[in-house]
KEFI-191370 format. One record per residue (C-alpha): x, y negated, z negated; residue in one letter. Coordinates in steps of 0.1 Angstrom, whole numbers, padded with zeros to 4 digits, always signed. Example, Ala and Ser with C-alpha at 12.3 -4.5 7.8 and 13.67 -1.06 7.14 Angstrom:
+0123+0045-0078A +0137+0011-0071S 
This chain:
+0000+0000+0000X +0030-0023-0005X +0039-0017+0031X +0003-0025+0042X +0006-0058+0023X +0038-0066+0042X +0022-0056+0074X -0008-0079+0068X +0012-0107+0053X -0006-0107+0020X +0003-0100-0016X +0001-0064-0029X -0030-0069-0051X -0050-0080-0021X -0047-0045-0006X -0062-0030-0037X -0091-0054-0035X -0097-0045+0001X -0098-0008-0008X -0123-0015-0036X -0145-0040-0016X -0147-0024+0019X -0161+0011+0022X -0146+0015+0057X -0110+0009+0046X -0089+0038+0059X -0086+0068+0036X -0051+0081+0026X -0038+0109+0049X -0010+0121+0025X +0006+0115-0008X +0042+0109-0018X +0052+0111-0055X +0017+0099-0065X +0016+0071-0039X -0011+0073-0012X +0001+0072+0024X -0020+0058+0052X -0021+0062+0090X -0005+0031+0105X -0027+0031+0136X -0059+0033+0115X -0048+0005+0092X -0039-0017+0122X -0072-0011+0139X -0090-0018+0106X -0071-0051+0100X -0078-0063+0136X -0115-0053+0136X -0121-0068+0101X -0101-0100+0110X -0083-0098+0076X -0047-0106+0068X -0023-0133+0080X -0004-0114+0108X -0011-0120+0144X -0028-0089+0161X +0001-0086+0186X +0026-0086+0158X +0006-0060+0139X +0010-0034+0167X +0048-0041+0169X +0051-0039+0131X +0034-0005+0131X +0057+0008+0157X +0087-0004+0136X +0073+0013+0105X +0071+0044+0126X +0107+0040+0135X +0117+0035+0099X +0098+0067+0090X +0121+0087+0113X +0152+0080+0092X +0148+0115+0076X +0154+0130+0111X +0178+0105+0127X +0204+0082+0113X +0198+0045+0115X +0225+0041+0140X +0209+0068+0162X +0176+0050+0161X +0190+0016+0170X +0213+0029+0198X +0190+0055+0213X +0158+0035+0213X +0177+0005+0226X +0192+0026+0254X +0157+0039+0263X +0144+0003+0265X +0174-0006+0287X +0168+0024+0309X +0132+0013+0314X +0145-0021+0324X +0171-0008+0348X +0147+0017+0365X +0117-0008+0364X +0092+0019+0355X +0079+0035+0323X +0096+0064+0307X +0082+0096+0322X +0057+0113+0300X +0060+0088+0272X +0022+0081+0272X +0014+0118+0265X +0015+0132+0230X +0037+0162+0239X +0047+0180+0207X +0059+0214+0219X +0096+0222+0224X +0090+0228+0261X +0074+0195+0267X +0101+0177+0247X +0128+0195+0268X +0111+0185+0301X +0107+0149+0290X +0143+0146+0278X +0157+0162+0310X +0138+0137+0331X +0152+0108+0309X +0188+0121+0313X +0185+0124+0351X +0173+0088+0353X +0201+0076+0330X +0228+0094+0350X +0214+0078+0382X +0210+0043+0369X +0241+0041+0347X +0266+0063+0364X +0296+0042+0350X +0283+0043+0315X +0282+0006+0309X +0249+0005+0290X +0232+0037+0280X +0246+0070+0291X +0268+0080+0262X +0241+0071+0236X +0216+0093+0254X +0241+0121+0260X +0248+0123+0222X +0211+0134+0217X +0191+0165+0227X +0154+0172+0233X +0147+0165+0196X +0150+0128+0205X +0121+0130+0230X +0096+0114+0205X +0118+0083+0205X +0108+0078+0242X +0072+0076+0231X +0081+0051+0203X +0100+0030+0229X +0069+0029+0250X +0048+0018+0220X +0072-0010+0213X +0071-0022+0249X +0033-0022+0249X +0032-0041+0216X +0059-0067+0226X +0048-0071+0262X +0082-0062+0276X +0115-0045+0270X +0132-0077+0259X +0108-0085+0231X +0107-0048+0221X +0145-0048+0217X +0146-0080+0197X +0119-0065+0174X +0140-0034+0171X +0171-0053+0161X +0151-0073+0136X +0144-0040+0118X +0181-0035+0111X +0176-0047+0076X +0147-0024+0071X +0167+0005+0084X +0196-0003+0059X +0222-0009+0086X +0245-0032+0066X +0271-0034+0093X +0246-0049+0118X +0235-0077+0096X +0265-0083+0074X +0277-0112+0097X +0242-0124+0107X +0237-0161+0106X +0206-0177+0090X +0179-0186+0116X +0181-0223+0107X +0218-0224+0115X +0213-0206+0148X +0186-0231+0157X +0211-0259+0150X +0236-0241+0173X +0211-0240+0202X +0203-0277+0198X +0240-0286+0199X +0248-0263+0228X +0222-0283+0248X +0222-0257+0276X +0188-0266+0294X +0201-0300+0308X +0231-0282+0323X +0207-0258+0342X +0188-0287+0358X +0191-0288+0396X +0198-0251+0399X +0233-0254+0384X +0249-0222+0370X +0262-0222+0334X +0286-0197+0318X +0280-0191+0281X +0305-0171+0260X +0311-0157+0225X +0346-0144+0218X +0334-0128+0185X +0300-0116+0196X +0292-0089+0170X +0255-0081+0179X +0252-0111+0202X +0228-0132+0179X +0241-0165+0190X +0242-0157+0227X +0207-0143+0225X +0194-0175+0209X +0211-0197+0235X +0195-0176+0263X +0161-0178+0246X +0164-0216+0245X +0172-0217+0282X +0140-0199+0291X +0153-0188+0325X +0185-0167+0326X +0188-0164+0364X +0216-0190+0367X +0234-0180+0335X +0266-0160+0333X +0274-0144+0299X +0308-0135+0286X +0314-0118+0252X +0340-0097+0234X +0340-0076+0203X +0366-0050+0191X +0339-0026+0180X +0326-0004+0208X +0292+0000+0193X +0287-0037+0188X +0299-0045+0223X +0274-0021+0238X +0245-0034+0217X +0254-0069+0229X +0256-0057+0265X +0222-0042+0264X +0208-0072+0246X +0220-0097+0272X +0208-0075+0301X +0173-0072+0285X +0174-0110+0280X +0174-0115+0317X +0211-0119+0326X +0219-0103+0359X +0240-0071+0356X +0266-0087+0379X +0267-0119+0358X +0275-0100+0326X +0309-0092+0311X +0310-0079+0276X +0346-0068+0268X +0359-0045+0241X +0388-0062+0223X +0399-0091+0200X +0405-0115+0229X +0381-0128+0256X +0396-0126+0290X +0382-0150+0316X +0377-0124+0344X +0343-0133+0356X +0341-0171+0352X +0353-0200+0330X +0330-0207+0301X +0310-0239+0300X +0295-0234+0265X +0311-0213+0237X +0291-0204+0206X +0309-0183+0181X +0317-0175+0145X +0352-0168+0134X +0355-0133+0119X +0347-0132+0082X +0374-0125+0058X +0369-0123+0020X +0384-0152+0000X +0413-0132-0014X +0424-0121+0021X +0414-0153+0040X +0442-0171+0058X +0437-0208+0066X +0464-0205+0093X +0446-0176+0110X +0413-0195+0111X +0429-0226+0127X +0448-0204+0152X +0415-0188+0161X +0401-0223+0169X +0432-0230+0189X +0426-0199+0210X +0390-0209+0216X +0401-0244+0226X +0424-0228+0252X +0394-0212+0269X +0377-0246+0275X +0379-0261+0310X +0369-0296+0321X +0334-0305+0308X +0332-0274+0285X +0322-0275+0249X +0325-0250+0220X +0307-0246+0187X +0328-0228+0162X +0316-0216+0128X +0343-0209+0102X +0353-0211+0066X +0351-0246+0050X +0384-0242+0031X +0401-0241+0065X +0380-0265+0086X +0370-0292+0061X +0387-0289+0027X +0421-0305+0018X +0450-0283+0028X +0480-0274+0007X +0504-0258+0031X +0525-0278+0055X +0521-0254+0084X +0483-0254+0081X +0482-0292+0078X +0505-0296+0109X +0483-0272+0130X +0450-0290+0120X +0465-0324+0127X +0477-0312+0161X +0442-0300+0170X +0428-0334+0160X +0454-0353+0180X +0447-0331+0210X +0415-0352+0216X +0394-0321+0218X +0376-0322+0184X +0343-0339+0188X +0327-0334+0154X +0334-0317+0121X +0304-0308+0099X +0304-0294+0064X +0273-0271+0062X +0252-0259+0032X +0260-0226+0016X +0238-0196+0023X +0242-0199+0061X +0253-0163+0060X +0225-0146+0040X +0246-0114+0034X +0275-0135+0020X +0258-0162-0002X +0292-0173-0017X +0307-0182+0017X +0310-0219+0024X +0308-0225+0062X +0317-0255+0083X +0313-0262+0120X +0337-0277+0145X +0324-0290+0178X +0350-0290+0206X +0347-0310+0238X +0374-0307+0265X +0362-0339+0283X +0351-0365+0258X +0340-0399+0272X +0365-0428+0269X +0345-0444+0241X +0349-0413+0219X +0387-0408+0225X +0409-0412+0194X +0379-0407+0171X +0360-0378+0155X +0326-0377+0140X +0327-0364+0104X +0294-0353+0088X +0286-0336+0055X +0252-0319+0050X +0265-0294+0024X +0239-0306-0001X +0210-0306+0024X +0186-0278+0033X +0187-0270+0070X +0151-0281+0076X +0138-0289+0110X +0141-0326+0103X +0177-0323+0091X +0187-0303+0122X +0170-0327+0145X +0187-0358+0131X +0221-0341+0130X +0217-0329+0166X +0207-0364+0176X +0239-0378+0159X +0262-0354+0177X +0245-0354+0211X +0244-0392+0212X +0280-0393+0200X +0288-0370+0230X +0269-0393+0254X +0278-0427+0240X +0309-0425+0219X +0317-0454+0196X +0298-0486+0202X +0302-0512+0175X +0274-0535+0184X +0245-0516+0200X +0255-0480+0195X +0237-0453+0175X +0243-0453+0138X +0247-0416+0127X +0224-0406+0099X +0248-0380+0085X +0283-0390+0094X +0309-0416+0102X +0331-0420+0132X +0367-0419+0119X +0400-0427+0137X +0421-0396+0143X +0451-0417+0134X +0438-0423+0099X +0432-0386+0094X +0466-0379+0107X +0482-0403+0082X +0463-0384+0054X +0480-0352+0067X +0460-0323+0053X +0434-0345+0036X +0397-0334+0036X +0377-0339+0067X +0346-0355+0051X +0331-0389+0057X +0350-0415+0037X +0318-0435+0030X +0281-0432+0034X +0268-0435+0070X +0262-0470+0082X +0225-0463+0085X +0223-0453+0049X +0242-0484+0037X +0219-0506+0057X +0187-0487+0048X +0158-0502+0031X +0163-0480+0001X +0197-0495-0005X +0189-0531+0003X +0159-0531-0020X +0177-0513-0048X +0184-0544-0070X +0147-0554-0068X +0136-0519-0077X +0159-0519-0107X +0145-0552-0119X +0110-0539-0115X +0119-0508-0135X +0134-0528-0162X +0102-0549-0164X +0082-0517-0166X +0104-0505-0194X +0099-0538-0213X +0061-0535-0210X +0062-0499-0222X +0083-0509-0253X +0058-0537-0260X +0028-0513-0258X +0045-0489-0281X +0052-0516-0307X +0017-0529-0305X +0003-0493-0311X +0028-0489-0340X +0017-0522-0355X -0020-0513-0352X -0018-0477-0364X +0013-0477-0386X +0040-0451-0387X +0031-0415-0377X +0018-0395-0406X +0005-0359-0401X -0009-0359-0437X -0004-0321-0439X -0005-0302-0472X +0002-0266-0482X -0030-0246-0482X -0040-0233-0517X -0067-0206-0519X -0082-0183-0493X -0067-0183-0458X -0090-0190-0428X -0109-0160-0414X -0091-0145-0383X -0109-0140-0351X -0100-0134-0314X -0107-0153-0283X -0128-0123-0271X -0150-0127-0302X -0154-0164-0295X -0165-0156-0259X -0189-0130-0271X -0204-0155-0296X -0210-0180-0268X -0186-0206-0283X -0162-0203-0254X -0168-0194-0217X -0142-0178-0195X -0143-0189-0158X -0124-0177-0127X -0098-0194-0106X -0098-0194-0068X -0075-0182-0041X -0066-0212-0019X -0048-0212+0015X -0015-0230+0013X -0023-0250+0045X -0053-0266+0028X -0032-0281+0000X -0017-0316+0005X +0001-0342-0016X -0028-0366-0014X -0065-0356-0017X -0097-0362-0036X -0094-0332-0060X -0061-0322-0077X -0052-0285-0077X -0040-0269-0109X -0022-0236-0108X +0005-0218-0128X +0032-0241-0114X +0014-0272-0128X +0003-0256-0161X +0038-0242-0170X +0055-0275-0161X +0073-0262-0130X +0056-0288-0108X +0041-0322-0117X +0003-0321-0124X -0005-0343-0095X +0017-0326-0069X -0010-0307-0051X -0045-0318-0040X -0073-0309-0016X -0095-0331+0005X -0132-0330-0004X -0142-0323+0033X -0119-0292+0033X -0134-0282+0000X -0169-0285+0013X -0163-0266+0046X -0138-0239+0036X -0146-0233-0001X -0183-0238-0006X -0184-0215-0036X -0156-0232-0056X -0167-0249-0088X -0148-0279-0100X -0137-0282-0136X -0155-0303-0162X -0138-0328-0185X -0123-0310-0214X -0119-0276-0197X -0088-0257-0207X -0068-0243-0177X -0046-0214-0187X -0023-0189-0170X -0004-0158-0182X +0019-0157-0152X +0048-0161-0154X +0042-0169-0191X +0014-0183-0212X +0006-0219-0204X -0024-0241-0213X -0035-0275-0200X -0065-0296-0212X -0081-0312-0182X -0095-0343-0198X -0105-0359-0164X -0122-0329-0148X -0132-0325-0111X -0101-0304-0105X -0097-0271-0086X -0081-0241-0104X -0058-0220-0083X -0057-0183-0091X -0041-0166-0111X -0049-0196-0134X -0083-0195-0151X -0106-0217-0171X -0118-0217-0207X -0148-0239-0214X -0157-0248-0250X -0194-0250-0258X -0198-0284-0275X -0233-0275-0288X -0222-0244-0307X -0229-0242-0344X -0192-0238-0354X -0178-0262-0329X -0143-0261-0314X -0126-0288-0294X -0105-0282-0263X -0073-0296-0279X -0076-0274-0309X -0083-0242-0290X -0054-0249-0265X -0030-0255-0294X -0041-0224-0313X -0037-0202-0282X -0002-0216-0276X +0007-0207-0312X -0007-0171-0311X +0018-0144-0319X +0031-0116-0297X +0019-0132-0264X +0051-0132-0244X +0062-0103-0221X +0095-0086-0222X +0118-0091-0192X +0111-0056-0179X +0074-0056-0184X +0049-0060-0155X +0021-0074-0176X +0018-0095-0208X +0018-0077-0241X -0020-0082-0245X -0050-0097-0228X -0058-0133-0237X -0091-0120-0251X -0071-0102-0278X -0052-0133-0289X -0058-0138-0327X -0067-0172-0339X -0078-0188-0372X -0115-0197-0373X -0111-0231-0388X -0139-0249-0407X -0155-0278-0388X -0139-0304-0411X -0104-0289-0403X -0112-0289-0366X -0122-0325-0367X -0090-0336-0385X -0068-0314-0364X -0083-0328-0332X -0077-0364-0343X -0041-0355-0352X -0036-0339-0318X -0051-0369-0300X -0028-0393-0319X +0002-0371-0311X -0007-0371-0273X -0010-0409-0274X +0023-0414-0290X +0040-0389-0267X +0026-0408-0237X +0040-0441-0249X +0074-0425-0254X +0072-0408-0221X +0066-0441-0203X +0098-0455-0218X +0119-0424-0211X +0107-0423-0174X +0114-0460-0169X +0148-0457-0185X +0157-0426-0164X +0146-0443-0132X +0167-0475-0140X +0197-0453-0147X +0192-0432-0115X +0191-0463-0093X +0220-0480-0110X +0242-0449-0108X +0233-0443-0072X +0242-0479-0063X +0275-0479-0081X +0284-0444-0067X +0279-0455-0031X +0296-0488-0036X +0266-0510-0028X +0261-0524-0063X +0283-0540-0089X +0277-0551-0125X +0274-0587-0137X +0305-0596-0158X +0284-0618-0182X 
């Protein structure tokens, strides 16, 4: 059922709800260690016909085929599944017709032998020189015939061999093939590479373009560049990798991406030889080395070899370790080599990237060098330095950084009417050369940041914050003068202790009502709206109370059964821990798994929301241990003292006064923190100074 949840794009409890609510939900077909197993085809058909889940129907069919592939790991190794199914897809592409007999169920040894014999005859005819598929298929026997049927299912679901192969490679994590995704780059960084490569304009007018990757691995970067280009007819692809298996995977991948067989050269080795064409665009990642074995000199020499591959008008995007490409260098030889590369007038930009760009190696700090063999005259003698190491690679950050570099490539340095980079500064190479081994990071903030409205208005914002702080102090003094110093007026209780009760008993007596929370679609929540949304994040303090809201028109059209809170309702959650919040204003929406407790104000023994929330928060044995799935007990079992009405009244007044005083102090603390933040920011970036008086 957890796999059904993954398939449908929902959380695991939703599947249990479907099984309970819908009588036509598919029945289990088997059981494994007490876990029910379902037929993937039946589940897919039910999800599509019922219109449930968050996965596109086309993706559902592909995902089911991939689950079928993963289920075969007890009969075939993960490498065999990737290589053989990929080869079958490639054979289908080369022969331009379906795999013979793949649409029939087969099942007998004779049928499997007939099918596999036909597949092998076609493979020997279409790939006589064994460039793509022959050795992988020869390594198997008729037992692999069912894989031909799975390959056909993938093609049908993905509408083509290329999409099927990309889906197959995306399952490498699911199959546990560490070697295939150990060097994989985050999708956000690959998207940045495709933007900076800027291949589509080079293809305009029917021009041919040669793209290359000297360290291809499984060809992720080349595949992304081809995908961005849409049409691969005029593209020549060059690649190299020392591992035969990786090289053949890349070769099949590029062929299925639409590169002509005669315009494809994937070499096996550490060096890329320019046998077919000179590269116009190089996108690559220097081979990863662990920190204790990493050589700064070797990384810089790798960039030097890539620079030697560039002809006139060619560019290269090289991902490598930040300690070699950006950080200050200690060794003389390394500093001399990096200075020589900078003086060679080939380095267009140096970018410090955020960590996590290689998901399998989270501690690796990457950096990017952009090389350009033919910079425009206005960019000669300068290099664009950018640092986004503290930014998330969101779409907006990628777009702005790509604009900076592409405009720098097109315009160079223009002091008066040029583009001001949002993330970098144009620095003279001569200045970097004088620093000799110094860090390649922007010396100051970008000009656009220094001249931004935020910076120019900072003194006024600080003055406004200081005035707000002064008003908050005056309000606190006025309250103190009116009410006097805080006194809880508490005494030690003498005599009989209050009677103990539980929240469940209060609910049974009608003194408290328990109400549900509602499941809300994330796309319906905004920062601004008519009704604030309260969920576990807001109740436990992980997010501000007013951070999420919903428009009343969306509420009326999409959630006609949702009931708003009333003033004084207690919003509570047990996930990830107990949290309570008294909604004094009301008219809010409670997001599941948060729920509502509503105090009956007309009850004979009356409680108040503040008192009940405080007593729940002080209840004993309510937290869960780190290894527990659920809390120690239900909230109905929480034990509380059943206070006398006079005690409730005095306790509520004390809590109200405490809240008032906390609010006054919070106003001062927030104003002081904001003034400090603005002042420190201005002094840190050099745009502010302090009055000497």
